[in-house]
N, C-alpha and C positions, 0 to 999 in steps of 0.2 A: 737543117735537117736538105736544105739545096746544096746547100757543098757534098755532103755523104753520099745522095743518091746520083750529082755526076759523079764524082767520085768509083762508084758503083760502076757505072754506066762504060769508063772513060778505063778502068781495070778491066772490063770483059776484050774492050780494042786492043789493049795491050797484052793478053795472055795475063795478068798476076792480081792476084787481089792481095792489098797495101793494107796492112794496119798498123794501124800509128804503136811506135814501140819504145819509145822515149823522145825526154828531153830538156836543155841543157842549161833552162831558163832566160832571162836578161838578156842579151847582151853589151856588150860595151863600145863605143866607138871607135874605139882602136887608141892606141900610143905611139905620138911619135916624138921622135926627137928634138924638139924644135916648136913655140908655139904658136896655136894655127886662131890666131883671135879672129881672121875675116873669111868670108869664104875667099878673097882675093888673093891668100895666103898660102890655098893651095892647088895655088899656082906655080909649078915646076919643083911641085911635091911626087919625090919618087916613093911611089905606096902599096902598099901589099892586099890588095883587095881584091878574089875574084869577082865573077859575073856581073847582073844588074847595079848591084854598086859601085863597082869599080867603071862601070860603062858611064854612072851620075860624079865619080868623079872627075873621068875623066874632059866631061864637057864644064865642068869647071879647071880645066888645065892641070890638073896632075895627069902625072906619068901612071899608070896602075898595072902594077906585076903579078902574076901570081906565083911566086914563090912556095913551092910546099914548105907545109908546116913547120918539119925538121930543118928546114934552114935558113924559117926568121930570123932567129936569134945571130948565126953571124951574118946575115948579110947587114943588120943594124948595126952588129959591131966592125965589120969595114969598110959602112954607108954604104951599102951598094941601095938602101933604101933607106928610106928619113920617117917614115913609121910601118907601120904596119896593122891589123886585126887580126883578131885571133877567136875567142868564144868569148871568156869572160876574167875578173878576176882568180878566181881558183885555179883554174885553166891557165890561164896567163901567167899568171905566175912564176906554174910547176915547169913551165916553159924557160920562165925563164925574162920573159920581155921586162919585169920593173926593174931591169939589173943595165937596159943596153938604152931605156925612153924616159926622160924625165916628166914626159905630158901622159897625161893618162885621161881619154875625150872620154865623155856618155853626153846623150843616150847611142846606139848603134841604132841609125835611119836603117842603113843596108841588110839588117837585118835581127828585126826585133828579141825572134824566141827561134828555135830551132825545135824541128820534131824529125825524130828520127823513123826511118818505116822499116818495115817485117815484108818486105816482097815475097808473093810464094805462087808457087805454078798453078794456076785454074783449074788444071787438071788435074793437078796431085790435091789442090784446095779439096775442090768436087768430088775424090775418092775418099773423103772423111765421112765418118760417121756425122752428126751435131753433135753430142758429145765430144770427139774429139776435139770439133770445132770450136767449140765454147770454149773445150779446156785452153786454147790458143789463143782462144781472145780475153781469156782471162788470164793470162799469164800474161799477154803482153800490155793490157791493159793497168795489173800491177808493177810490171816492169816500168811505166809511162810515170804513174805517179810517185813513183820511190825515189827514180831517174831524176825528179824533178824537184820533188821534195830535197832531194843530197845537191842536189846543181844551188836554189837556191839558199838553203842555208851555210854552208863552201863560199859560194859566190860574197855571203854576207863578211865572214866568219877575214877572209882572204884580203877581202875591202876595206875593212877594220886596222888589217894586220900594215897595209899598204900607205893606210893615212895616219897609222900611229910609227910606221917609223920615217913619216914625213920628209923621206927621197927621193918621190915624185907627187908635180903639182895633181892634184884632182880635178879636172875644169870641168863643166857642161857649153856644149857649146853654144854661139852664141845665138841669141832670138832669132836676130836675121838670116846665122849664118845654116840652124835648120830654117828656113823659111824657102830659103831658095833652093836648101837639098828638096825638101816635100817638091815645091818646081817640078825641079829638074828630072823629078824621082815621078812624079806622075807622066810629061813628056817620056821618058822613056819608057814605064810600061806600055800605057797608051799605042806604043812604036811598035812593042816588043808581041804586042796580043792581035795586032793587025795582021798580025803577020800568016795568021792558019787559023781556020773554027774553032779548031778544039781554042786553042789558045783565048778568042774571043769569049768562049761562053765559060771557062774556069773563071779568067777576069770577074765576065758579069756577075755569073753567080756569087765568085767572092764581095764583090760589091754593094751587093744585096742583099746579104746577112749584114754586110755592116751597117746598112746605114740602116 
């Protein structure tokens, strides 16, 4: 509830009404052209990962890049990058990443799951009557539920196909790697959240809910 109230306050600040409308389910850690058995193996690894996750890997010694989704396959094929994260088994295989990288890691520490948001200008939103607002909220809630079910089903289906093909090694990051990723992630988030009051408030709200 605290997070919902926080979102409402900040939406007014940015003149936007946010409504969750999509979820792609649990994400994987990504694909690599070589094995990553320890945190030291990230040193020198050219890895496609944007955002805060990319900063975490950079501090482990990786060279992180933000190749557009449509260029990931070609970048792996040419050797421009050694690995990349995208979404999950369903969309990864649809993109063809399993043909370019022989190691598939989980879990996705950088982005456990993605929730997409519909943003509506707050003045436009306030111009709708109560029934129209409810209609939009019900439609987005239905799409959120439908999309999550679709991704959960197809991710499981395509992961089984990948396992049955036997051409890619599906591996869990070693616990020592996950512990180090966790420690660095905490540092990165703490630094980012200390940059302004809004970021600090958002982090505090999420941490209070998680606790």
